[in-house]
Legacy VTK file of the C-alpha trace (Angstrom):
# vtk DataFile Version 3.0
C-alpha trace
ASCII
DATASET POLYDATA
POINTS 589 float
-28.426 -6.221 10.436
-28.610 -2.535 11.227
-31.614 -1.317 13.240
-32.416 2.263 12.301
-34.405 2.725 15.521
-31.359 2.068 17.676
-28.549 4.489 17.130
-25.970 2.218 18.722
-27.140 -1.203 17.521
-24.360 -3.559 16.440
-23.443 -3.617 12.768
-21.013 -6.059 11.120
-19.379 -5.214 7.789
-17.499 -7.776 5.686
-14.366 -6.705 3.875
-10.919 -8.070 3.040
-8.515 -9.224 5.757
-5.443 -7.120 5.019
-3.314 -7.542 8.131
-3.862 -10.166 10.860
-4.816 -9.556 14.460
-7.742 -8.095 16.382
-7.950 -4.493 17.571
-10.630 -3.023 19.850
-11.081 0.661 20.580
-12.777 3.966 19.777
-13.213 5.096 16.174
-11.449 8.099 14.695
-12.578 9.234 11.236
-9.898 10.513 8.892
-11.034 13.741 7.181
-11.925 12.835 3.624
-13.444 14.315 0.521
-16.908 14.931 1.952
-17.601 18.508 3.009
-19.551 18.525 6.262
-18.584 20.366 9.429
-20.293 20.233 12.792
-21.201 23.451 14.656
-18.080 23.995 16.751
-17.537 26.949 19.067
-14.475 28.866 20.244
-13.664 31.010 23.245
-13.846 34.808 22.977
-10.091 35.028 23.332
-9.603 32.796 20.260
-11.491 35.082 17.833
-8.420 36.954 16.583
-6.483 33.745 15.889
-9.507 32.218 14.124
-9.825 35.268 11.851
-6.141 34.964 10.993
-6.664 31.284 10.125
-9.436 32.287 7.711
-7.240 34.895 6.047
-4.322 32.493 5.653
-6.553 29.711 4.313
-8.134 32.065 1.768
-4.725 33.208 0.521
-3.527 29.600 0.201
-6.736 28.554 -1.569
-6.473 31.464 -4.007
-2.875 30.466 -4.829
-4.040 26.879 -5.456
-6.811 28.086 -7.767
-4.367 30.328 -9.671
-2.001 27.410 -10.244
-4.867 25.113 -11.189
-6.253 27.682 -13.636
-2.912 27.948 -15.439
-2.546 24.173 -15.661
-6.091 23.715 -16.982
-5.608 26.564 -19.465
-2.495 24.936 -20.925
-3.934 21.417 -21.094
-7.705 21.751 -21.644
-8.216 25.263 -22.956
-10.103 28.427 -22.022
-13.542 26.852 -21.557
-12.393 24.649 -18.690
-10.103 27.316 -17.240
-13.193 29.521 -16.827
-14.423 27.063 -14.186
-11.407 27.940 -12.027
-12.144 31.623 -12.639
-15.661 31.062 -11.266
-14.228 29.444 -8.158
-11.875 32.393 -7.676
-14.778 34.836 -7.953
-16.676 32.923 -5.254
-13.615 32.942 -2.994
-12.978 36.671 -3.542
-16.601 37.714 -2.985
-16.429 40.356 -0.171
-19.766 39.207 1.247
-18.317 35.712 1.804
-15.451 36.982 3.918
-17.696 39.425 5.798
-20.273 36.750 6.624
-17.629 34.305 7.830
-15.909 36.958 9.957
-19.249 38.035 11.489
-20.105 34.470 12.525
-16.707 34.128 14.188
-16.944 37.491 16.002
-20.582 37.457 17.104
-21.481 33.749 17.344
-17.998 32.548 18.319
-18.134 29.813 15.690
-14.947 28.043 14.624
-13.500 29.006 11.239
-14.571 25.672 9.723
-18.140 25.972 11.022
-18.422 29.617 9.941
-17.352 28.736 6.390
-19.680 25.762 6.191
-22.762 27.666 7.400
-22.017 30.687 5.192
-21.673 28.521 2.100
-24.852 26.641 3.008
-26.728 29.947 3.105
-25.217 31.024 -0.211
-26.063 27.678 -1.836
-29.642 27.885 -0.553
-30.078 31.265 -2.242
-28.983 29.731 -5.564
-31.436 26.849 -5.065
-34.330 29.318 -4.999
-33.543 30.454 -8.563
-35.237 28.234 -11.151
-32.553 28.727 -13.797
-30.534 25.442 -14.040
-27.339 27.443 -14.527
-27.635 28.998 -11.061
-28.702 25.707 -9.445
-25.514 24.139 -10.780
-23.409 26.868 -9.162
-24.032 25.378 -5.708
-21.574 22.615 -6.653
-18.932 25.247 -7.350
-19.631 26.798 -3.952
-19.015 23.567 -2.088
-15.920 22.799 -4.157
-14.479 26.080 -2.914
-15.623 25.164 0.590
-13.743 21.843 0.487
-10.530 23.603 -0.496
-10.912 26.170 2.259
-11.644 23.625 4.979
-8.773 21.379 3.839
-6.393 24.318 4.079
-7.759 25.160 7.520
-7.506 21.656 8.925
-4.023 20.927 7.633
-2.850 17.672 6.098
-3.483 14.123 7.253
-0.214 13.921 9.125
-1.229 16.856 11.313
-4.572 15.156 11.944
-2.936 11.859 12.896
-0.576 13.641 15.258
-3.617 15.033 17.094
-4.825 11.543 18.140
-4.024 11.306 21.869
-5.160 7.785 22.842
-5.116 4.315 21.220
-7.741 4.439 18.483
-8.978 2.681 15.356
-8.730 4.773 12.207
-11.556 4.715 9.662
-10.966 6.204 6.210
-12.308 6.039 2.706
-8.781 5.353 1.527
-5.251 5.433 2.877
-2.135 5.858 0.777
1.182 4.240 1.739
2.520 7.646 2.811
-0.425 7.972 5.231
-0.069 4.432 6.563
3.583 4.731 7.502
2.695 7.403 10.105
0.004 5.376 11.871
1.895 3.450 14.533
3.617 6.501 15.976
0.281 8.295 16.220
-1.718 6.049 18.571
-3.439 4.146 15.747
-3.733 0.465 16.765
-5.793 -0.673 13.757
-7.447 0.728 10.656
-10.113 0.012 8.070
-10.927 1.543 4.689
-13.774 1.571 2.193
-11.498 0.649 -0.711
-8.382 -1.425 -1.307
-7.401 -5.069 -1.490
-5.225 -7.547 0.362
-2.309 -6.913 -1.994
-2.404 -3.108 -1.904
0.768 -1.485 -0.641
-1.226 0.035 2.203
-2.181 -3.480 3.365
1.412 -4.688 3.094
2.640 -1.742 5.156
0.021 -2.537 7.806
1.512 -6.023 8.116
4.990 -4.557 8.485
3.699 -2.285 11.247
1.900 -5.180 13.003
-1.366 -3.242 12.797
-4.616 -5.219 12.301
-6.396 -3.946 9.187
-9.483 -4.613 7.091
-9.961 -3.002 3.681
-12.607 -3.055 0.943
-15.503 -2.368 3.347
-17.295 -0.003 0.896
-19.308 1.997 3.438
-17.292 1.993 6.675
-16.512 5.725 6.572
-20.250 6.422 6.254
-21.499 3.865 8.788
-19.025 4.730 11.545
-19.257 7.811 13.749
-16.252 9.198 15.545
-16.175 7.715 19.040
-18.041 4.511 18.147
-16.583 1.364 19.711
-15.083 -0.784 16.955
-13.617 -4.247 16.559
-11.281 -4.705 13.608
-10.937 -8.413 12.891
-7.912 -8.691 10.627
-8.084 -12.470 10.740
-11.493 -12.752 9.040
-11.907 -9.369 7.346
-14.674 -8.060 9.620
-15.493 -4.678 11.095
-17.864 -4.747 14.084
-19.435 -1.378 14.890
-20.774 -0.854 18.422
-20.503 -4.541 19.428
-22.857 -5.914 22.077
-21.315 -7.093 25.357
-21.263 -10.752 24.279
-19.421 -10.011 21.031
-17.009 -7.703 22.828
-16.248 -10.343 25.472
-15.731 -13.006 22.788
-13.264 -10.841 20.857
-11.324 -10.041 24.012
-10.903 -13.814 24.445
-9.790 -14.082 20.800
-7.195 -11.355 21.415
-5.750 -13.385 24.284
-5.704 -16.556 22.156
-3.858 -14.739 19.361
-1.236 -13.559 21.866
-0.787 -17.143 23.114
-0.415 -18.436 19.542
2.171 -15.768 18.725
4.113 -16.697 21.854
4.108 -20.361 20.798
5.271 -19.463 17.294
8.359 -17.803 18.746
9.509 -21.225 19.964
10.105 -22.383 16.357
12.184 -19.318 15.436
15.481 -21.240 15.628
14.195 -24.323 13.774
14.927 -24.922 10.054
12.391 -24.169 7.310
11.704 -27.728 6.217
8.626 -29.839 5.471
7.665 -32.939 7.467
9.329 -35.172 4.884
12.564 -33.194 4.718
12.103 -30.791 1.762
13.949 -27.532 2.475
12.681 -24.129 1.359
14.376 -20.750 1.746
12.247 -18.275 3.686
13.136 -14.601 3.381
11.510 -11.434 4.681
10.183 -8.431 2.811
11.874 -5.643 4.732
11.080 -1.993 5.311
13.654 -0.171 7.483
11.031 2.403 8.465
8.977 -0.255 10.275
11.785 -2.296 11.809
11.420 -3.141 15.500
12.805 -5.425 18.205
10.444 -8.273 17.319
11.528 -8.200 13.671
15.200 -8.171 14.623
14.742 -11.344 16.681
13.565 -13.320 13.624
16.083 -15.873 12.350
15.595 -15.615 8.584
17.402 -16.760 5.462
17.872 -13.149 4.441
16.151 -10.199 2.817
13.968 -11.260 -0.108
12.628 -7.843 -1.069
13.623 -4.318 -0.145
11.128 -1.949 -1.724
12.942 1.325 -2.319
10.084 3.578 -3.413
9.916 5.194 0.037
13.226 6.930 -0.686
11.508 8.886 -3.455
8.448 9.956 -1.421
7.939 13.144 0.585
10.960 14.818 -0.955
11.145 17.664 -3.506
14.002 15.949 -5.350
15.150 12.401 -6.136
17.403 10.812 -3.484
21.104 11.305 -4.111
23.609 8.484 -4.445
24.952 9.261 -0.972
21.485 9.232 0.617
20.666 5.892 -0.969
24.088 4.424 -0.167
23.653 5.152 3.539
20.249 3.415 3.615
21.472 0.350 1.693
24.608 0.093 3.836
22.542 0.108 7.016
20.197 -2.548 5.604
23.047 -4.805 4.429
24.744 -4.634 7.831
21.420 -5.580 9.421
21.465 -8.890 7.478
25.197 -9.641 7.894
26.381 -12.149 5.258
22.913 -13.265 4.212
21.313 -12.457 0.825
19.988 -8.906 0.453
17.684 -8.345 -2.537
17.091 -4.712 -3.442
14.418 -3.858 -5.984
15.000 -0.876 -8.243
12.313 1.689 -7.456
8.946 0.688 -8.901
7.638 4.239 -9.142
4.226 4.865 -10.666
0.702 3.496 -10.106
-0.004 4.107 -6.381
3.611 5.102 -5.579
4.001 8.594 -6.972
6.960 10.787 -5.994
6.481 14.397 -4.949
9.069 15.719 -7.407
7.878 16.335 -11.000
8.079 13.637 -13.668
5.991 14.390 -16.763
5.117 10.757 -17.428
2.715 10.640 -14.482
0.542 13.445 -15.814
-0.151 11.449 -18.976
-1.134 8.127 -17.384
-4.876 7.513 -17.622
-4.262 3.992 -16.281
-1.134 4.249 -14.081
-0.887 0.510 -13.270
-0.492 -0.128 -17.009
1.465 3.026 -17.747
4.958 4.405 -17.280
6.065 2.659 -14.096
8.918 0.508 -12.865
11.750 -0.041 -15.317
9.831 1.785 -18.049
10.108 4.999 -16.087
13.786 4.396 -15.272
14.637 3.841 -18.934
12.957 7.157 -19.734
14.863 8.756 -16.843
18.258 6.978 -16.948
19.797 9.321 -14.370
17.458 7.837 -11.754
18.476 4.310 -12.713
22.237 4.973 -12.764
22.112 6.784 -9.423
20.391 3.853 -7.756
22.679 1.269 -9.378
25.773 3.205 -8.261
24.502 3.446 -4.685
23.847 -0.316 -4.524
27.164 -1.320 -6.130
29.026 1.109 -3.878
27.433 -0.545 -0.850
28.299 -4.034 -2.146
31.992 -3.036 -2.159
31.830 -2.398 1.597
29.930 -5.367 3.070
29.957 -9.187 2.724
26.194 -9.465 2.185
25.111 -11.397 -0.911
23.659 -8.431 -2.754
21.082 -8.932 -5.487
19.414 -6.304 -7.652
15.856 -6.954 -8.802
14.342 -5.155 -11.801
10.566 -4.485 -11.655
7.992 -4.520 -14.457
10.175 -6.252 -17.055
8.198 -7.118 -20.196
10.820 -7.675 -22.916
14.343 -8.920 -23.502
15.268 -5.458 -24.819
14.547 -3.961 -21.401
16.674 -6.621 -19.734
19.556 -5.858 -22.113
19.339 -2.127 -21.351
19.484 -2.733 -17.607
22.220 -5.387 -17.901
24.348 -2.939 -19.946
23.814 -0.174 -17.372
24.662 -2.601 -14.561
27.892 -3.729 -16.270
28.812 -0.088 -16.981
28.513 0.836 -13.311
30.600 -2.196 -12.284
33.336 -1.082 -14.693
33.227 2.461 -13.269
33.982 1.083 -9.811
36.663 -1.278 -11.123
38.361 1.738 -12.719
38.489 3.271 -9.224
40.015 0.085 -7.836
36.804 -1.012 -6.111
35.077 -4.356 -6.447
32.047 -5.943 -4.731
33.021 -8.213 -1.794
30.726 -10.881 -3.282
29.382 -11.162 -6.807
26.258 -9.005 -7.249
23.366 -10.779 -8.956
20.964 -9.122 -11.376
17.486 -10.578 -11.596
13.968 -9.693 -12.681
10.632 -9.583 -10.996
8.308 -11.442 -13.318
4.915 -9.795 -12.971
3.976 -9.056 -16.573
2.450 -12.017 -18.489
4.578 -11.222 -21.556
7.743 -11.702 -19.487
6.451 -15.008 -18.124
5.710 -16.328 -21.600
8.966 -15.058 -23.156
11.205 -15.833 -20.174
13.230 -18.395 -22.127
14.514 -15.557 -24.350
15.786 -13.411 -21.472
16.772 -15.942 -18.807
20.400 -16.094 -19.982
20.754 -12.389 -19.075
19.424 -12.909 -15.556
20.958 -14.462 -12.439
17.716 -15.156 -10.581
13.953 -14.825 -10.889
11.381 -13.477 -8.447
7.673 -13.783 -9.146
5.659 -10.727 -8.163
2.287 -12.415 -7.829
0.412 -9.296 -6.692
0.739 -7.637 -10.087
1.028 -10.861 -12.103
-2.424 -11.988 -10.989
-4.058 -8.640 -11.674
-2.570 -8.538 -15.172
-3.495 -12.157 -15.917
-7.161 -11.683 -14.978
-7.360 -8.009 -16.066
-8.418 -6.795 -12.620
-7.170 -3.642 -10.897
-6.469 -4.987 -7.408
-7.211 -1.628 -5.747
-10.437 -0.939 -7.681
-13.294 -1.851 -5.375
-15.680 -2.450 -8.281
-13.679 -5.424 -9.568
-11.381 -6.352 -6.655
-13.531 -9.429 -5.896
-12.472 -10.829 -9.288
-8.798 -10.834 -8.240
-8.449 -14.607 -8.098
-5.238 -16.487 -7.149
-7.085 -19.754 -7.852
-7.658 -18.935 -11.527
-6.159 -21.803 -13.617
-3.991 -19.296 -15.508
-2.220 -18.271 -12.298
-0.952 -21.732 -11.336
-0.022 -22.600 -14.910
1.893 -19.338 -15.374
3.804 -19.755 -12.102
4.613 -23.342 -13.115
5.875 -22.218 -16.522
8.131 -19.596 -14.917
9.598 -22.105 -12.455
10.145 -24.803 -15.090
11.816 -22.355 -17.510
14.115 -20.982 -14.804
15.076 -24.397 -13.441
16.046 -25.656 -16.912
18.658 -22.871 -17.003
19.764 -23.415 -13.402
18.134 -20.274 -12.017
16.460 -20.113 -8.614
12.915 -18.789 -8.284
11.356 -16.986 -5.336
7.849 -15.648 -4.762
7.487 -12.381 -2.885
3.795 -11.564 -3.410
1.033 -11.755 -0.828
0.125 -15.258 -2.036
3.297 -16.523 -0.304
1.676 -15.767 3.082
-1.633 -17.452 2.257
-1.791 -20.702 4.235
-4.266 -22.267 1.794
-2.161 -21.449 -1.288
1.141 -22.470 0.314
0.845 -26.223 -0.489
0.281 -25.378 -4.161
3.366 -23.142 -4.295
5.580 -25.726 -2.605
4.198 -28.421 -4.913
5.186 -26.317 -7.937
8.747 -26.560 -6.549
9.405 -22.887 -5.842
12.859 -22.422 -4.289
12.113 -19.591 -1.887
9.340 -17.473 -0.412
9.574 -13.936 0.917
6.971 -12.664 3.359
6.423 -9.764 5.738
7.999 -10.071 9.197
4.473 -10.165 10.641
3.729 -13.385 8.734
7.195 -14.977 8.910
6.695 -17.376 11.831
3.172 -18.262 10.707
4.462 -19.267 7.268
7.426 -21.146 8.764
5.057 -23.091 11.008
2.777 -23.903 8.060
5.690 -25.180 5.965
6.924 -27.382 8.809
3.486 -29.000 9.020
3.240 -29.814 5.291
4.271 -32.937 3.398
6.136 -32.096 0.188
5.055 -35.249 -1.615
1.405 -34.432 -0.915
1.999 -30.844 -2.054
3.449 -32.098 -5.350
0.406 -34.288 -5.948
-1.875 -31.337 -5.160
-0.042 -29.077 -7.607
-0.150 -31.608 -10.431
-3.888 -32.104 -9.919
-4.505 -28.347 -9.878
-2.601 -27.849 -13.147
-5.054 -30.179 -14.886
-8.162 -28.367 -13.647
-10.055 -25.894 -15.807
-11.867 -23.644 -13.316
-11.206 -21.575 -10.205
-13.987 -23.428 -8.401
-12.357 -26.829 -8.963
-8.982 -25.575 -7.753
-10.524 -23.820 -4.756
-12.409 -26.979 -3.765
-9.208 -29.015 -4.117
-7.317 -26.591 -1.877
-10.138 -26.496 0.690
-10.235 -30.301 0.829
-6.466 -30.440 1.222
-6.676 -27.897 4.034
-9.213 -30.088 5.862
-7.033 -33.159 5.375
-4.005 -31.331 6.796
-6.038 -30.304 9.870
-7.415 -33.815 10.501
LINES 1 590
589 0 1 2 3 4 5 6 7 8 9 10 11 12 13 14 15 16 17 18 19 20 21 22 23 24 25 26 27 28 29 30 31 32 33 34 35 36 37 38 39 40 41 42 43 44 45 46 47 48 49 50 51 52 53 54 55 56 57 58 59 60 61 62 63 64 65 66 67 68 69 70 71 72 73 74 75 76 77 78 79 80 81 82 83 84 85 86 87 88 89 90 91 92 93 94 95 96 97 98 99 100 101 102 103 104 105 106 107 108 109 110 111 112 113 114 115 116 117 118 119 120 121 122 123 124 125 126 127 128 129 130 131 132 133 134 135 136 137 138 139 140 141 142 143 144 145 146 147 148 149 150 151 152 153 154 155 156 157 158 159 160 161 162 163 164 165 166 167 168 169 170 171 172 173 174 175 176 177 178 179 180 181 182 183 184 185 186 187 188 189 190 191 192 193 194 195 196 197 198 199 200 201 202 203 204 205 206 207 208 209 210 211 212 213 214 215 216 217 218 219 220 221 222 223 224 225 226 227 228 229 230 231 232 233 234 235 236 237 238 239 240 241 242 243 244 245 246 247 248 249 250 251 252 253 254 255 256 257 258 259 260 261 262 263 264 265 266 267 268 269 270 271 272 273 274 275 276 277 278 279 280 281 282 283 284 285 286 287 288 289 290 291 292 293 294 295 296 297 298 299 300 301 302 303 304 305 306 307 308 309 310 311 312 313 314 315 316 317 318 319 320 321 322 323 324 325 326 327 328 329 330 331 332 333 334 335 336 337 338 339 340 341 342 343 344 345 346 347 348 349 350 351 352 353 354 355 356 357 358 359 360 361 362 363 364 365 366 367 368 369 370 371 372 373 374 375 376 377 378 379 380 381 382 383 384 385 386 387 388 389 390 391 392 393 394 395 396 397 398 399 400 401 402 403 404 405 406 407 408 409 410 411 412 413 414 415 416 417 418 419 420 421 422 423 424 425 426 427 428 429 430 431 432 433 434 435 436 437 438 439 440 441 442 443 444 445 446 447 448 449 450 451 452 453 454 455 456 457 458 459 460 461 462 463 464 465 466 467 468 469 470 471 472 473 474 475 476 477 478 479 480 481 482 483 484 485 486 487 488 489 490 491 492 493 494 495 496 497 498 499 500 501 502 503 504 505 506 507 508 509 510 511 512 513 514 515 516 517 518 519 520 521 522 523 524 525 526 527 528 529 530 531 532 533 534 535 536 537 538 539 540 541 542 543 544 545 546 547 548 549 550 551 552 553 554 555 556 557 558 559 560 561 562 563 564 565 566 567 568 569 570 571 572 573 574 575 576 577 578 579 580 581 582 583 584 585 586 587 588
């Protein structure tokens, strides 16, 4: 419990374990949406530069407001555009600039502090007026203030680059584009108020080998910059200002984790096989941006999932065929003659490109909107460019290349992609080029409609991969990154096991292999159920690879089959969860 009388009393917050490991260090707060600036001072010689910063920030903010006003005018009309006009009037008020400049010159305040204090004074004057209209204007004042301070402080990447010692990052939210920059910027662990275990931010944290806890609700409010933190990515805990006993205990846990990881390396060369001889393929979900020496040492069955959305981020235009070809060629060479599964870009939802695509502006619910193959079919140039880059690569290397199509929901979509795929193959044949090995075309089954109607599209597909992260959220109607309902995201729901079983049975009847590449594949408690349902392959992050291999080697396939059959007959999450918990205890005994 938190003691309000002791500023540094220990506080423990419970969240969601997103990436394993334990990190200990000082807290660094990522600048967020809240507008609050401490009184910071500058040297006399820095006044001129600080005034220039103010001028530049005001010009940039005015340009933003102009652009925003035009967009609002065209979409919502004059009434709402007038709000932007009000913000521009506040920004262009001569007294605002004069007051800020005076505080910098005479009080030697930083630009951020001078803006904050000036706007506080202006807001206070509005508060004194009884008219509700004027009281409401204080919100407009601080909206302008947020824009100004954001333009002064620069973007998150600049902030991360300013971290000079190993630290734990605390944020309200982190996007995948933020997360990818963490490891190179002295961040050894992070926690967020929002998010779930299957968010792409969490998956990136695993790839980076960074302990992470998400879904903490109030971490960014409870933590002060400089606080000592413990991020427990094993149990989903954040410990703020730990006492000496807790700190000593977690340092011991850190050492134990290192010993366990060292022991796991001894099974790297051993086959992925259960105690009673049932073999399972174990692939890795691979991200070339986070590859390292440890990952390269892993002896895997191949690449089970290459997410390609990163190629479309932080660029003003879509990646060219040549740019994509070079990336895919490098990846394929990395895996030699093993399978390499490349997913067509699943753009949309929380993976938005920087270049304009009108569909995104219209999505009130992006996870259910124009994303994945839907977006590619609306923008066929994007799809053909990616297909050509992959096929071109397959003509150069002996890797067993597979192309996975995301967000399939109907046989018509499969036909469209199959036709495009065959067209690209014919284009290369006309040039006298042919893939070294046959290229497979498969689908990621993550939409319930595709799971139910799989028998009608299976003949057009060479393999099946189950994307459990999205499949579960669609089955139980829960947005997995919405903190209000994330607790309802339930892999033990009876519909989940039955749907996975139906997919596997349908595919096996037609001789198609099935893999699972969602976060559930790394869950030690769910693993016996998945093996018992007779899945052919699992694909996990490099961080979890040896843990999952070790778990498989300690399971009995016959027992897993019995567990799965019992679970399929159960009617509630609680019954299935209890069954899994009991099985876990039996395995440990």
